[in-house]
C-alpha positions as CSV (number, residue, x, y, z in Angstrom):
1,M,37.3,-106.9,23.9
2,I,39.1,-103.6,23.8
3,D,36.9,-100.7,24.3
4,H,36.5,-97.9,21.7
5,A,38.1,-95.2,23.9
6,T,41.3,-97.3,24.4
7,V,41.5,-98.1,20.6
8,E,41.4,-94.3,19.9
9,R,44.1,-93.7,22.5
10,I,46.3,-96.3,20.8
11,K,45.7,-94.8,17.4
12,D,46.5,-91.3,18.7
13,A,49.7,-92.5,20.3
14,A,51.0,-94.7,17.5
15,N,53.7,-92.8,15.5
16,I,54.2,-94.4,12.1
17,V,57.9,-93.6,12.0
18,E,58.5,-95.0,15.5
19,V,56.6,-98.2,14.7
20,V,58.2,-98.9,11.4
21,S,61.7,-98.1,12.9
22,E,61.2,-101.1,15.1
23,F,61.7,-103.3,12.0
24,V,63.3,-101.2,9.3
25,T,66.2,-98.8,9.3
26,L,64.8,-95.5,8.1
27,R,66.7,-92.5,6.7
28,R,65.2,-89.1,6.3
29,S,64.3,-88.1,2.7
30,G,62.9,-84.6,2.7
31,A,59.6,-84.6,4.7
32,N,59.4,-88.4,4.5
33,Y,61.6,-91.4,5.5
34,K,62.6,-94.3,3.3
35,G,64.2,-97.7,3.8
36,L,64.4,-101.3,2.5
37,C,60.9,-102.9,2.3
38,P,60.3,-105.5,5.0
39,F,57.7,-107.2,2.8
40,H,59.8,-108.2,-0.2
41,D,63.5,-108.5,-1.1
42,E,65.1,-105.4,-2.5
43,K,68.5,-103.8,-2.6
44,T,67.4,-100.2,-3.4
45,P,65.0,-98.6,-0.9
46,S,61.4,-98.2,-2.2
47,F,59.6,-98.2,1.1
48,Y,58.4,-94.7,2.1
49,V,57.0,-93.5,5.4
50,S,55.0,-90.3,5.6
51,P,54.8,-88.8,9.1
52,A,52.3,-86.2,7.9
53,R,49.8,-88.8,6.8
54,G,50.7,-91.4,9.4
55,M,51.2,-94.1,6.7
56,C,53.8,-96.1,4.9
57,H,53.9,-97.6,1.4
58,C,56.2,-99.7,-0.7
59,F,56.4,-98.7,-4.4
60,G,57.8,-102.1,-5.2
61,C,55.3,-104.5,-3.8
62,G,52.5,-102.1,-2.9
63,K,52.3,-103.1,0.8
64,G,52.0,-100.7,3.7
65,G,49.3,-99.0,5.7
66,N,48.8,-97.1,9.0
67,P,50.6,-98.3,12.2
68,I,48.0,-100.9,12.9
69,G,47.9,-102.2,9.4
70,F,51.7,-102.3,9.2
71,I,52.0,-104.4,12.4
72,M,49.2,-106.7,11.2
73,E,51.0,-107.3,7.9
74,H,54.6,-107.5,9.3
75,E,53.9,-109.7,12.3
76,Q,51.0,-111.6,10.8
77,M,48.7,-110.5,13.7
78,T,45.0,-110.0,13.9
79,Y,43.6,-106.5,14.4
80,V,43.3,-106.9,18.2
81,E,46.8,-108.5,18.5
82,A,48.2,-105.5,16.6
83,L,46.4,-103.1,19.0
84,R,47.8,-105.0,22.0
85,W,51.3,-104.8,20.5
86,L,51.0,-101.0,20.0
87,A,49.5,-100.6,23.5
88,N,52.5,-102.4,25.0
89,K,54.9,-100.2,23.0
90,Y,53.3,-97.0,24.2
91,H,52.5,-98.2,27.7
92,I,48.7,-97.9,27.3
93,E,46.8,-100.0,29.8
94,I,44.1,-102.2,28.2
95,R,41.2,-103.1,30.4
96,E,39.1,-105.9,28.9
97,R,36.8,-108.6,30.2
98,E,37.9,-112.1,30.8
99,L,37.6,-114.2,27.6
100,T,35.0,-116.9,27.7
101,D,35.9,-120.6,27.3
102,Y,34.6,-120.4,23.7
103,E,36.8,-117.4,22.9
104,K,39.8,-119.1,24.5
105,R,39.2,-122.0,22.2
106,E,39.0,-119.7,19.2
107,Q,42.5,-118.2,19.9
108,S,44.8,-118.8,17.0
109,E,47.2,-121.7,17.1
110,R,50.1,-119.4,16.7
111,E,49.1,-117.2,19.5
112,S,48.5,-120.2,21.8
113,M,52.1,-121.4,21.0
114,F,53.5,-118.0,21.8
115,I,51.6,-118.0,25.1
116,V,53.0,-121.4,26.0
117,N,56.6,-120.2,25.1
118,E,56.2,-117.0,27.1
119,W,55.1,-119.0,30.2
120,A,57.9,-121.6,29.6
121,M,60.5,-118.8,29.5
122,K,59.3,-117.4,32.8
123,Y,59.2,-121.0,34.3
124,F,62.8,-121.6,33.4
125,Q,63.8,-118.2,34.8
126,D,62.0,-118.9,38.0
127,K,63.6,-122.3,38.5
128,M,67.1,-120.8,38.0
129,Q,66.4,-117.9,40.4
130,N,64.4,-119.6,43.1
131,D,64.8,-123.4,43.0
132,P,67.8,-124.7,45.1
133,D,69.0,-126.9,42.1
134,G,68.5,-124.1,39.7
135,I,70.6,-121.7,41.8
136,A,73.3,-124.3,42.5
137,I,73.5,-125.7,39.0
138,G,72.0,-123.3,36.4
139,M,72.9,-120.0,38.0
140,Q,76.4,-121.3,38.9
141,Y,77.0,-122.2,35.3
142,F,76.3,-118.7,34.1
143,R,78.3,-117.2,37.0
144,S,81.2,-119.4,35.9
145,R,81.0,-117.8,32.4
146,G,81.2,-114.4,34.1
147,F,77.7,-113.2,33.1
148,R,76.3,-110.4,35.2
149,D,72.7,-110.3,36.5
150,D,71.7,-107.6,34.1
151,I,72.9,-109.6,31.2
152,I,71.2,-112.7,32.4
153,Q,68.0,-110.7,32.6
154,K,68.5,-109.1,29.3
155,F,68.7,-112.4,27.5
156,Q,66.0,-114.0,29.7
157,L,68.3,-117.0,30.6
158,G,67.0,-119.9,32.6
159,Y,67.5,-123.4,33.8
160,D,65.3,-126.6,33.4
161,L,65.3,-129.0,36.2
162,A,66.7,-132.5,35.7
163,D,63.3,-134.1,36.3
164,R,62.1,-134.9,32.8
165,R,58.4,-134.8,33.7
166,A,58.4,-131.7,35.9
167,F,57.7,-129.1,33.2
168,A,54.8,-131.0,31.7
169,V,53.2,-131.4,35.1
170,A,53.6,-127.7,35.9
171,A,52.3,-126.6,32.5
172,L,49.2,-128.8,32.5
173,G,48.6,-127.8,36.1
174,K,48.4,-124.1,34.9
175,G,45.8,-125.1,32.2
176,Y,48.1,-125.1,29.1
177,K,47.0,-127.6,26.6
178,E,49.0,-130.7,25.8
179,E,48.5,-129.9,22.1
180,F,50.5,-126.7,22.2
181,I,53.1,-128.0,24.7
182,L,53.9,-130.6,22.0
183,K,53.6,-128.3,19.0
184,T,56.1,-125.8,20.5
185,G,58.6,-128.7,20.9
186,I,59.2,-128.1,24.6
187,C,58.0,-131.7,25.3
188,Y,57.7,-134.8,23.3
189,K,56.0,-138.1,24.0
190,N,57.8,-141.3,24.8
191,D,56.7,-144.9,23.9
192,R,54.4,-145.0,26.9
193,G,52.7,-141.8,25.8
194,E,54.2,-139.7,28.6
195,L,55.2,-136.1,28.1
196,I,59.0,-135.8,28.3
197,D,60.8,-132.5,28.7
198,R,63.2,-131.9,25.9
199,Y,65.6,-129.6,27.8
200,A,65.7,-131.4,31.2
201,G,69.0,-130.6,33.1
202,R,70.1,-127.9,30.6
203,V,70.6,-124.2,30.9
204,I,68.1,-122.4,28.6
205,F,68.7,-119.7,26.0
206,P,65.3,-118.3,24.7
207,W,65.1,-117.3,21.1
208,I,63.2,-114.0,21.0
209,G,61.9,-113.0,17.5
210,I,62.3,-109.6,16.0
211,S,59.0,-108.5,17.4
212,G,59.8,-109.5,21.0
213,K,57.9,-112.8,21.1
214,V,59.5,-116.0,22.3
215,V,59.7,-118.3,19.2
216,G,61.8,-121.1,20.6
217,F,64.6,-122.3,22.9
218,G,68.1,-123.6,23.0
219,G,69.2,-125.9,25.8
220,R,72.9,-126.6,26.7
221,L,74.3,-129.5,28.6
222,L,76.5,-128.3,31.5
223,D,80.3,-128.6,31.2
224,S,80.6,-131.6,33.4
225,R,78.2,-133.6,31.1
226,T,79.5,-132.5,27.7
227,K,82.6,-134.8,27.6
228,G,82.2,-137.3,24.7
229,V,78.7,-135.8,23.9
230,N,78.2,-134.8,20.3
231,Q,75.2,-132.7,20.9
232,K,75.9,-130.1,23.5
233,Y,72.9,-128.0,22.4
234,V,69.3,-129.0,21.7
235,N,67.2,-126.4,19.9
236,S,63.4,-126.2,19.4
237,P,62.2,-128.3,16.4
238,D,60.7,-126.4,13.5
239,S,57.1,-125.4,14.2
240,E,54.5,-122.9,13.1
241,I,56.3,-120.1,14.9
242,Y,59.9,-121.2,14.8
243,H,62.1,-121.9,11.7
244,K,65.8,-122.0,12.5
245,D,66.8,-120.7,9.0
246,R,64.6,-117.6,9.5
247,E,65.8,-116.6,13.0
248,L,69.0,-115.1,14.3
249,Y,69.9,-115.4,17.9
250,G,70.2,-112.0,19.6
251,L,68.6,-109.9,16.8
252,Y,65.9,-108.6,19.0
253,Q,68.4,-107.3,21.5
254,A,70.8,-106.1,18.8
255,K,68.5,-104.4,16.1
256,K,68.8,-100.9,17.4
257,A,72.6,-101.1,17.8
258,I,72.9,-102.6,14.3
259,A,71.0,-99.7,12.8
260,K,73.0,-97.1,14.9
261,E,76.4,-98.6,14.0
262,D,75.3,-99.5,10.5
263,R,77.1,-102.9,10.9
264,V,76.4,-106.3,12.3
265,F,78.9,-108.8,13.7
266,M,78.1,-112.4,13.0
267,V,79.3,-115.0,15.5
268,E,78.6,-118.7,16.0
269,G,77.1,-119.2,19.4
270,Y,74.8,-118.0,22.1
271,T,77.6,-117.2,24.6
272,D,79.5,-115.3,21.9
273,V,76.6,-112.9,21.6
274,I,76.0,-112.6,25.3
275,S,79.6,-112.0,26.2
276,M,80.0,-109.3,23.5
277,H,76.9,-107.5,24.8
278,Q,78.4,-107.6,28.3
279,C,81.7,-106.2,26.9
280,G,79.7,-103.3,25.4
281,I,79.4,-104.4,21.8
282,E,75.7,-104.9,21.1
283,N,75.4,-105.0,17.3
284,V,76.0,-108.8,17.2
285,V,73.9,-111.8,16.3
286,A,74.6,-115.6,16.0
287,N,73.5,-118.1,13.4
288,S,74.2,-120.9,15.8
289,G,76.7,-122.8,13.8
290,T,74.8,-123.2,10.6
291,A,75.3,-121.6,7.2
292,L,73.4,-118.3,6.7
293,S,70.1,-118.7,4.8
294,I,68.7,-116.3,2.3
295,H,65.9,-115.4,4.8
296,Q,68.4,-114.4,7.5
297,I,70.4,-112.3,5.1
298,H,67.3,-110.5,4.0
299,I,66.4,-109.8,7.6
300,L,69.8,-108.3,8.3
301,H,69.8,-106.3,5.1
302,R,66.8,-104.3,6.4
303,F,69.0,-102.9,9.2
304,T,72.4,-102.7,7.5
305,S,74.4,-103.6,4.4
306,N,77.6,-104.1,6.3
307,I,78.5,-107.4,8.0
308,T,81.7,-108.7,9.6
309,L,82.1,-112.4,10.2
310,L,83.7,-112.8,13.6
311,Y,85.1,-116.3,14.3
312,D,88.0,-118.0,16.2
313,G,91.1,-118.6,14.1
314,D,91.2,-122.4,14.1
315,A,90.2,-124.7,11.3
316,A,86.5,-124.8,12.4
317,G,86.4,-120.9,12.5
318,I,87.9,-120.6,9.0
319,H,85.4,-123.2,7.7
320,A,82.5,-121.2,9.3
321,A,83.8,-118.0,7.8
322,M,83.7,-119.5,4.3
323,R,80.1,-120.7,4.5
324,G,77.4,-118.7,2.9
325,T,79.7,-115.9,1.8
326,D,78.9,-116.0,-1.9
327,M,75.2,-115.7,-0.9
328,L,76.0,-112.6,1.2
329,L,77.9,-111.0,-1.7
330,S,75.1,-111.8,-4.2
331,E,72.6,-110.0,-1.9
332,G,74.6,-106.8,-1.9
333,M,76.2,-107.1,1.6
334,N,79.5,-105.5,2.2
335,L,81.4,-108.4,3.7
336,K,84.5,-108.4,6.0
337,V,86.1,-111.2,8.0
338,L,87.9,-111.2,11.3
339,L,89.6,-114.3,12.8
340,L,90.5,-114.0,16.4
341,P,93.9,-115.2,17.8
342,D,94.3,-118.9,18.1
343,G,92.7,-120.2,21.3
344,D,90.2,-117.3,21.5
345,D,86.5,-117.1,20.3
346,P,84.3,-114.0,20.6
347,D,83.2,-115.2,24.1
348,S,86.6,-115.6,25.6
349,F,88.1,-112.6,23.8
350,S,85.4,-110.2,24.9
351,R,85.9,-111.3,28.5
352,K,89.5,-110.3,28.3
353,H,89.0,-106.9,26.7
354,T,87.1,-103.7,27.1
355,A,84.7,-102.7,24.3
356,A,87.1,-100.0,23.2
357,D,90.0,-102.5,22.9
358,F,87.8,-105.0,21.2
359,R,86.6,-102.4,18.6
360,K,90.2,-101.3,18.1
361,Y,91.2,-104.8,17.4
362,I,88.3,-105.3,15.0
363,E,89.2,-102.1,13.0
364,E,92.9,-103.1,12.8
365,H,92.4,-106.7,11.9
366,Q,89.1,-107.1,9.9
367,T,89.8,-107.9,6.3
368,D,87.8,-107.5,3.1
369,F,86.5,-111.0,2.3
370,I,88.1,-111.2,-1.2
371,Q,91.5,-110.4,0.4
372,F,90.8,-112.8,3.2
373,K,90.0,-115.6,0.7
374,T,93.0,-114.8,-1.4
375,D,95.4,-114.9,1.5
376,L,93.8,-118.1,2.8
377,L,93.8,-120.1,-0.4
378,L,97.0,-118.9,-2.0
379,R,99.3,-118.6,1.0
380,N,102.4,-120.7,0.4
381,E,100.5,-122.7,-2.3
382,R,102.9,-123.7,-5.1
383,D,101.0,-126.6,-6.7
384,P,99.8,-125.2,-10.1
385,L,96.6,-127.3,-10.1
386,K,95.6,-126.2,-6.6
387,R,96.5,-122.6,-7.3
388,S,94.3,-122.7,-10.4
389,E,91.4,-124.2,-8.3
390,A,91.9,-121.5,-5.7
391,I,92.0,-118.7,-8.2
392,N,88.8,-120.0,-9.8
393,S,87.1,-120.0,-6.4
394,I,88.2,-116.4,-5.7
395,I,87.0,-115.2,-9.1
396,R,83.7,-117.0,-8.6
397,S,83.2,-115.1,-5.3
398,I,83.9,-111.8,-7.1
399,S,81.3,-112.7,-9.7
400,F,78.6,-112.5,-7.0
401,V,79.6,-108.9,-6.1
402,I,76.8,-106.6,-7.4
403,N,78.7,-103.3,-7.7
404,P,80.5,-103.4,-11.1
405,I,83.1,-100.9,-10.0
406,L,83.9,-102.9,-6.9
407,R,84.1,-106.1,-9.1
408,D,86.6,-104.3,-11.4
409,T,88.7,-103.2,-8.4
410,Y,88.8,-106.7,-7.0
411,I,89.9,-108.1,-10.4
412,H,92.6,-105.5,-10.8
413,D,93.9,-106.2,-7.2
414,C,93.9,-110.0,-7.9
415,S,95.8,-109.5,-11.1
416,V,98.5,-107.6,-9.3
417,R,98.6,-109.9,-6.3
418,M,98.6,-113.1,-8.3
419,G,100.7,-111.9,-11.2
420,L,98.1,-112.9,-13.8
421,N,96.9,-111.2,-16.9
422,E,93.9,-109.0,-16.0
423,A,92.1,-109.9,-19.3
424,T,92.3,-113.6,-18.4
425,L,90.7,-112.9,-15.1
426,I,88.0,-110.8,-16.7
427,N,87.1,-113.6,-19.2
428,T,86.9,-116.1,-16.3
429,L,84.8,-113.6,-14.3
430,N,82.4,-113.1,-17.2
431,G,81.9,-116.8,-17.6
432,F,81.0,-117.1,-13.9
433,I,78.5,-114.2,-14.2
434,R,76.8,-115.8,-17.2
435,N,76.6,-119.1,-15.2
436,N,75.1,-117.3,-12.2
437,R,72.5,-115.7,-14.4
438,E,71.6,-119.0,-16.0
439,E,71.4,-120.7,-12.6
440,R,69.1,-117.9,-11.3
441,T,66.9,-118.2,-14.3
442,S,66.6,-122.0,-14.0
443,E,65.9,-121.7,-10.2
444,E,63.2,-119.1,-10.9
445,A,61.6,-121.3,-13.6
446,R,61.7,-124.3,-11.3
447,A,60.2,-122.3,-8.4
448,T,57.4,-121.0,-10.8
449,Q,56.6,-124.5,-11.9
450,Q,56.6,-125.8,-8.4
451,Q,54.3,-123.0,-7.3
452,Q,51.9,-123.7,-10.2
453,R,51.8,-127.4,-9.3
454,I,50.9,-126.8,-5.6
455,Q,48.5,-123.9,-6.1
456,T,44.9,-124.8,-5.7
457,P,42.6,-122.9,-8.1
458,Q,40.4,-120.4,-6.3
459,P,37.5,-118.3,-7.5
460,T,38.6,-115.2,-9.3
461,V,36.9,-112.9,-6.8
462,S,38.9,-114.3,-3.8
463,Q,42.2,-113.6,-5.6
464,T,41.6,-109.9,-6.2
465,T,41.3,-106.9,-3.9
466,P,38.3,-104.6,-3.9
467,L,40.4,-102.1,-5.9
468,E,41.2,-104.7,-8.6
469,Q,37.6,-105.7,-8.8
470,A,36.3,-102.1,-9.3
471,S,36.0,-100.3,-12.6
472,K,38.6,-97.6,-13.3
473,V,36.1,-94.8,-13.0
474,E,34.6,-96.1,-9.7
475,R,38.1,-96.4,-8.3
476,M,38.9,-92.8,-9.3
477,L,35.7,-91.5,-7.8
478,V,36.5,-93.2,-4.5
479,E,40.0,-91.9,-4.6
480,M,38.6,-88.4,-5.0
481,I,36.3,-89.0,-2.0
482,I,39.2,-90.2,0.2
483,R,41.8,-87.7,-0.8
484,Y,39.6,-84.6,-1.1
485,G,36.2,-85.5,0.2
486,D,36.1,-82.8,2.8
487,T,37.1,-80.0,0.3
488,I,34.3,-77.5,-0.3
489,I,33.8,-77.0,-4.1
490,Y,30.4,-75.2,-4.1
491,N,29.4,-72.4,-1.7
492,N,26.0,-71.1,-0.7
493,V,23.9,-73.8,-2.4
494,E,20.2,-73.5,-1.8
495,T,18.5,-76.4,0.0
496,E,15.0,-77.6,-0.4
497,D,13.9,-75.9,2.8
498,G,15.1,-72.5,1.6
499,G,18.4,-72.5,3.4
500,V,21.9,-72.5,2.1
501,M,24.8,-74.8,2.6
502,N,28.3,-75.5,1.3
503,L,28.9,-78.7,-0.6
504,N,32.1,-80.6,-0.3
505,I,33.2,-83.2,-2.9
506,A,31.8,-86.2,-1.0
507,Q,28.4,-84.5,-0.7
508,Y,28.4,-83.4,-4.3
509,I,29.1,-86.9,-5.5
510,D,26.5,-88.4,-3.3
511,Y,23.9,-85.8,-4.4
512,N,24.5,-86.4,-8.1
513,L,24.4,-90.2,-7.8
514,S,21.2,-90.1,-5.8
515,V,19.5,-87.8,-8.3
516,D,20.3,-90.2,-11.1
517,G,19.3,-93.2,-9.1
518,L,22.9,-94.6,-9.3
519,K,25.2,-96.0,-6.6
520,L,28.7,-97.3,-6.3
521,A,28.8,-101.1,-7.1
522,N,31.4,-102.0,-4.6
523,P,30.0,-102.3,-1.1
524,L,33.2,-101.0,0.6
525,F,33.2,-98.0,-1.8
526,A,29.6,-97.3,-1.0
527,K,30.4,-97.5,2.7
528,I,33.3,-95.0,2.2
529,L,31.0,-92.5,0.4
530,E,28.3,-92.9,3.1
531,E,30.7,-92.3,5.9
532,A,32.3,-89.3,4.2
533,V,28.9,-87.7,3.8
534,A,27.9,-88.6,7.4
535,H,31.1,-87.0,8.9
536,S,31.1,-84.0,6.6
537,Q,29.6,-81.8,9.3
538,D,32.1,-82.9,12.0
539,E,34.4,-80.2,13.1
540,G,37.9,-80.6,11.6
541,F,36.9,-83.6,9.5
542,N,39.8,-84.7,7.2
543,A,38.7,-87.4,4.8
544,E,42.2,-88.7,4.1
545,Q,43.2,-89.1,7.7
546,F,39.8,-90.5,8.7
547,F,39.9,-93.3,6.1
548,I,43.7,-94.1,6.4
549,H,43.1,-94.7,10.2
550,H,39.7,-96.3,9.8
551,E,38.9,-99.1,12.3
552,N,37.9,-101.3,9.4
553,M,41.2,-102.5,8.1
554,D,39.8,-103.2,4.6
555,V,38.8,-99.6,4.3
556,S,42.1,-98.5,5.7
557,R,44.0,-100.5,3.1
558,I,42.0,-99.1,0.3
559,A,42.6,-95.6,1.6
560,T,46.3,-96.2,1.9
561,D,46.6,-97.5,-1.6
562,L,44.6,-94.7,-3.1
563,C,46.3,-92.0,-1.2
564,V,49.8,-93.0,-2.3
565,D,51.2,-91.2,-5.2
566,K,54.9,-91.6,-5.8
567,Y,55.3,-88.2,-7.3
568,R,53.2,-86.6,-4.5
569,M,55.5,-88.2,-1.9
570,L,58.6,-87.1,-3.8
571,D,57.2,-83.6,-3.9
572,E,57.0,-83.6,-0.1
573,Q,60.8,-84.1,-0.1
574,K,61.5,-80.9,-1.9
575,T,62.6,-78.2,0.4
576,T,61.0,-74.8,0.2
577,A,63.8,-73.1,2.2
578,N,64.9,-71.1,-0.9
579,A,61.5,-70.5,-2.3
580,E,60.2,-66.9,-2.5
581,P,57.4,-66.3,0.0
582,K,54.0,-65.7,-1.5
583,N,51.7,-62.9,-0.7
584,K,48.0,-63.4,0.3
585,D,46.7,-62.7,-3.2
586,E,49.0,-65.3,-4.7
587,L,48.0,-67.8,-2.1
588,K,44.3,-67.0,-2.6
589,A,44.6,-67.4,-6.4
590,E,46.5,-70.7,-6.0
591,E,43.8,-72.1,-3.7
592,E,41.0,-70.9,-6.1
593,N,42.8,-72.7,-9.0
594,R,43.1,-75.9,-6.9
595,I,39.4,-75.8,-6.0
596,E,38.4,-75.2,-9.7
597,N,40.6,-78.1,-10.8
598,L,39.0,-80.4,-8.3
599,R,35.5,-79.3,-9.2
600,Q,36.2,-80.0,-12.9
601,Q,37.7,-83.4,-12.1
602,T,34.8,-84.4,-10.0
603,E,32.2,-83.4,-12.6
604,H,34.2,-85.2,-15.3
605,L,34.4,-88.4,-13.2
606,L,30.7,-88.3,-12.5
607,N,30.0,-88.0,-16.2
608,D,32.4,-90.9,-16.9
609,F,30.5,-92.9,-14.2
610,R,27.2,-92.1,-16.0
611,M,28.7,-93.1,-19.3
612,D,29.9,-96.4,-17.9
613,Y,26.4,-97.1,-16.5
614,L,24.7,-96.2,-19.8
615,E,27.1,-98.4,-21.9
616,Q,26.5,-101.3,-19.5
617,R,22.7,-100.7,-19.7
618,L,22.8,-100.6,-23.5
619,R,24.6,-104.0,-23.6
620,Q,21.9,-105.4,-21.3
621,L,19.1,-104.0,-23.4
622,Q,20.7,-105.5,-26.6
623,A,20.8,-108.9,-25.0
624,Q,17.1,-108.5,-23.8
625,I,16.0,-107.3,-27.2
626,S,17.5,-110.4,-28.9
627,Q,15.6,-112.6,-26.5
628,A,12.2,-110.8,-26.8
629,S,11.6,-111.2,-30.5
630,A,8.5,-113.3,-29.9
631,D,6.9,-110.8,-27.5
632,H,6.0,-107.7,-29.6
633,E,4.8,-105.5,-26.8
634,R,7.9,-106.3,-24.7
635,L,10.1,-105.8,-27.7
636,M,8.7,-102.3,-28.4
637,Q,9.2,-101.3,-24.8
638,L,12.8,-102.4,-24.8
639,M,13.4,-100.6,-28.1
640,E,12.1,-97.4,-26.7
641,E,14.2,-97.7,-23.6
642,Y,17.2,-98.5,-25.8
643,K,16.6,-95.4,-27.9
644,T,16.4,-93.1,-24.8
645,A,19.5,-94.6,-23.4
646,H,21.4,-94.3,-26.7
647,E,20.4,-90.6,-27.0
648,L,21.6,-89.9,-23.4
649,R,24.8,-91.6,-24.2
650,S,25.3,-89.5,-27.3
651,K,24.6,-86.3,-25.4
652,L,27.0,-87.3,-22.6
653,A,29.6,-88.3,-25.2
654,R,29.5,-84.8,-26.8
655,L,29.8,-83.3,-23.3
656,L,32.9,-85.5,-22.6
657,G,34.3,-84.7,-26.0
658,N,34.0,-88.3,-27.4
659,N,32.8,-89.1,-30.9
660,I,30.5,-92.1,-30.7
661,I,28.9,-93.4,-33.9
662,A,25.6,-95.5,-33.6
């Protein structure tokens, strides 16, 4: 277990902007930062980060939190795993006791698989660096590709020995369970039940996820063995931690450069990525020869809206450049294409050129995708039927472009280049746009139906959050406690022992509820009030910061949700550089008005809470009265209580300005 002092050190060190920037490209917006939400698909940034509060929040999907909560949500980690992640980022040493056998068994399956993958990566590296066969075969292969030692280390490259049982023997000898060796896909069982190494005799390319964890591997046969072999590469099978359509090779190493350059280069293979890094171009990822998936596009879109497809100029490269492009356009990506000279791929081209020369070539030769497609399909094409099919394909791609001005520009350019009437092209375009919308609607309907079919009914309580379960008034009371609980609203209040004290909002709410014999119904809300009162005497106590960064993540999430106010966050963006400075009297009057407003709001909320209680109690009494008709004494007692409660409700209603009849 991590000790409390270390947890506090981690909390103090964790900077919300730095943490979120590991996964999201943020741009300053006044006092805050904003970017595309990492928790749902969006094209307009609605994800705000507040350095002052140490929290983030999406106004689209509602997710966010403090640094620990953000990592837990984004990386699907436990509280302790998130703490370890942050400790590693900020180089904070964690001293903890050795886990018991029982605790080891309780480790999550995902974490166990990550642990096996991490060890496997180091095993493959060690074999290539220290084993005679690894040096002679694996290292020699990478040397023949011209890879430097620093690049080999950067991408954690390795080699797996030709002995197909060696890895399993070593892993089991280190105590790793057969279950997870199989689930990661590093080994499989043959007909005799033996563990067989999937990558034996291959050089190894680890797939490192966006958070830095090893999610899978790619193994390549060496050049001398690839002749006549259809499958040069073997990748990890899909598992709990690895899905090929959700990963991009090299993204972990490239994410900062992508954000800095505001562009990503997409190539096909591992060595293309590695060679470009060695050349000095680091904002590059590979989809490993498959069409881009919607998940991969969403991941890239968090870092940039600009993508250049970078392939060799042969038929295979042209085919690769055409795959998934309509999907990229429909997701709002600005798409360019660059085909390298015949005989070159990004790997070979980067080894022949410096980064400056490569970038210059890119700038001079990359082409807007619509122009690329037009040149490709209509070049020297004279057959009317084929020209018609090509034009339809081009217009269909334009229909996926989100920006209407850009669509109009493309249509105008196509009209000029093709010598066709612009109105004809516009009619065709509108037809495609209508079809696209109908297809999306049908897909969404099918997805909804499928979701409804597979969903298992759950109790209502488990599907709602504490905030959703609570009454509106109770929620507003807790919001007041979290946001302003430390604010003094009454000075010099006499105590029972003859002394005086100042009452803050949390203490005032607690005092009023206790006098009336009331309490907050939600246990977490009651805990928040109790802790706010308990810490009220602490020097420098700030309720908002205390609860946002609370060790109980349920409390932290509630605090984050309640502290977020879109207009409040937008107000923080307004600069006060041109504002007239206020004198002390103006500042004092402003503060007095703020305190008075908070006092009135608190008293009004308490009366609303009392009203809610009385109305609920009156409904209970009505039900009891209808059931007690045979018991005269009990009936009279209930009638008297009902009369008293009704009178109290009427008085309270007049106080609140309501007009309640009977």
